[in-house]
N, C-alpha and C positions, 0 to 999 in steps of 0.2 A: 934284157928286155924288161920294160916296166909294165905295170898293169894298164896304164893309160895307152901305151903304144900297142899292147896286145889286143885291146878292145876298140881301137880307134876307128876301124871300118864298120863296126857293128851298129845296126839300127835298133831302136827300141822295138820290142815285140808286143803286139796287141794281144791282150788276154783273150782266150777263147771263151765264149759264153754259149750256153745251150738254152733254147726255149723249152719250157715245160709247163705242165698244167696239173692241178690237183683234182682228183676225182671227188674228194670230200667237200671242199669249199668252192670248187670251180674256179679257183684263182689261176691266173696266167702270169708267168714271170720268167725271168732269165736267171740261170744259175751258172756259176763258174765251175770249171772242171773239178775243183776240189770239193764241191758240194754233192757230187754224184759218185756212185759206186756201181761197177759193172761186174756181174757174176756170169761166167761162161761155163755152162754145164755140158753134159754129154749130148743133150738133145735141145731142140728149140724150146721145148717146154720147161727146161731147167736153165735157160739163159735169160737173164733179166737185168735191168738197172734199177737202182733205188736212190731215193733222196728223202729229205725231210722238208715238208712244205714250209716255206718261210712265212706264210700268212696264217695258217692254222696249226702248224706243228705236227700234222699227221705224217706217219711213215708211209711213203708211197713206193710201190713196187710195180714195175711195168715190164711186159715182155720185150725182148730185144732181138729183132731179126738180124740178118747178116749186115744190112746197110747201117742199122743203128750201131751195131758193134764196131763196124769200120769207122763211123764218125766219132764215136766216143773214145775209142782207143787212139785214133789220130789226133784227138783234141786233148789228150793227156789225162783222161779219167782213169783213176786207179782201178785195176782189174784183178779179180780173183778167179782162178781156174778151179772149177769144182770137180774136174775129172782128170785122169791121167792120160797123157798122150802116147803111152806105150802100146 
């Protein structure tokens, strides 16, 4: 089997983008999954996502509820688990 025949039926994949805003400069923009990081803690207080504002360079950290966690993980955002599941 050749590479061409193996991938013959595949379609191109549209990259996932997320809308975000910066609390410092009030900028609104779209970020690719690779620009975001998700940290899942033991509680809702320790679960958050973060990114660097592309407009002002500020480090932004925002809380992530269950729905946000679901969307980010489903969209391919890198995830760090801050607690043990034991």
